[in-house]
C-alpha positions in Angstrom: -71.6 -24.4 -33.6 -68.5 -23.1 -31.8 -68.0 -20.6 -34.7 -71.4 -19.1 -34.0 -70.8 -19.0 -30.3 -67.5 -17.1 -30.9 -69.4 -14.5 -32.9 -72.0 -14.2 -30.1 -69.4 -13.8 -27.5 -67.7 -11.1 -29.5 -71.1 -9.4 -30.1 -72.0 -9.6 -26.4 -68.7 -8.1 -25.4 -69.3 -5.2 -27.7 -66.5 -6.1 -30.1 -66.5 -6.2 -33.9 -67.3 -9.6 -35.3 -64.4 -10.0 -37.7 -62.5 -12.9 -39.2 -59.5 -12.1 -37.0 -61.6 -11.8 -33.8 -63.6 -15.0 -34.4 -60.3 -16.8 -35.1 -58.7 -15.4 -31.9 -61.7 -16.5 -29.7 -61.7 -20.0 -31.2 -57.9 -20.3 -30.8 -58.1 -19.1 -27.2 -60.7 -21.9 -26.6 -58.2 -24.4 -28.0 -60.2 -25.1 -31.2 -58.5 -25.7 -34.4 -59.6 -22.8 -36.7 -60.7 -23.5 -40.2 -60.3 -20.3 -42.2 -63.0 -21.2 -44.7 -65.6 -21.7 -42.0 -64.6 -18.4 -40.4 -64.9 -16.6 -43.8 -68.3 -18.3 -44.4 -69.6 -17.2 -41.0 -68.5 -13.6 -41.5 -70.1 -13.6 -45.0 -73.3 -15.0 -43.6 -73.5 -12.4 -40.8 -73.0 -9.5 -43.3 -76.1 -7.3 -42.8 -77.5 -9.4 -40.0 -78.8 -7.6 -36.9 -77.5 -10.0 -34.3 -79.7 -8.6 -31.5 -82.8 -9.2 -33.6 -81.7 -12.7 -34.6 -81.1 -13.6 -31.0 -84.5 -12.2 -30.0 -86.3 -14.2 -32.7 -84.4 -17.3 -31.7 -85.5 -16.8 -28.1 -89.1 -16.4 -29.1 -89.1 -19.5 -31.4 -89.5 -22.1 -28.7 -92.6 -20.3 -27.4 -94.1 -20.4 -30.9 -93.1 -24.1 -31.3 -94.7 -25.0 -28.0 -97.9 -23.1 -28.8 -98.4 -24.8 -32.1 -99.3 -28.3 -30.7 -101.7 -26.7 -28.2 -103.4 -24.7 -30.9 -103.7 -27.9 -33.0 -105.2 -29.8 -30.1 -107.7 -27.0 -29.4 -108.7 -27.1 -33.1 -109.2 -30.8 -33.0 -111.3 -30.6 -29.9 -113.4 -27.9 -31.5 -113.9 -29.9 -34.7 -115.0 -32.9 -32.6 -117.5 -30.8 -30.7 -118.9 -29.5 -34.0 -119.2 -33.0 -35.4 -121.0 -34.2 -32.3 -123.4 -31.3 -32.5 -124.1 -32.1 -36.1 -124.8 -35.8 -35.3 -127.1 -34.8 -32.4 -129.0 -32.5 -34.7 -129.4 -35.2 -37.4 -130.5 -37.8 -34.9 -133.0 -35.4 -33.4 -134.5 -34.7 -36.8 -134.8 -38.4 -37.6 -136.7 -38.9 -34.3 -139.0 -36.0 -35.0 -139.7 -37.4 -38.5 -140.8 -40.7 -36.9 -143.5 -38.9 -35.0 -145.2 -37.7 -38.2 -144.4 -40.6 -40.3 
């Protein structure tokens, strides 16, 4: 996680996110730097718009929080439809008894 934070700090500061810069940030924070992890991070970030990725990540909790509410609303609506169907069936049976 600290490798990603280092990249975000560099990006936020307007600096290039390079292997050397990420390594320097991590070393300054007292973290033992693993070159392979730095290389993997830089390779993974190649072609990634960090601003867009951060914006999507910030919006994700809203979408996650909205999903249970939508599911609950759908369940309530389904229950109402089932109750209406039962009421209609019960009403028809009672009406049939009048003519039966």
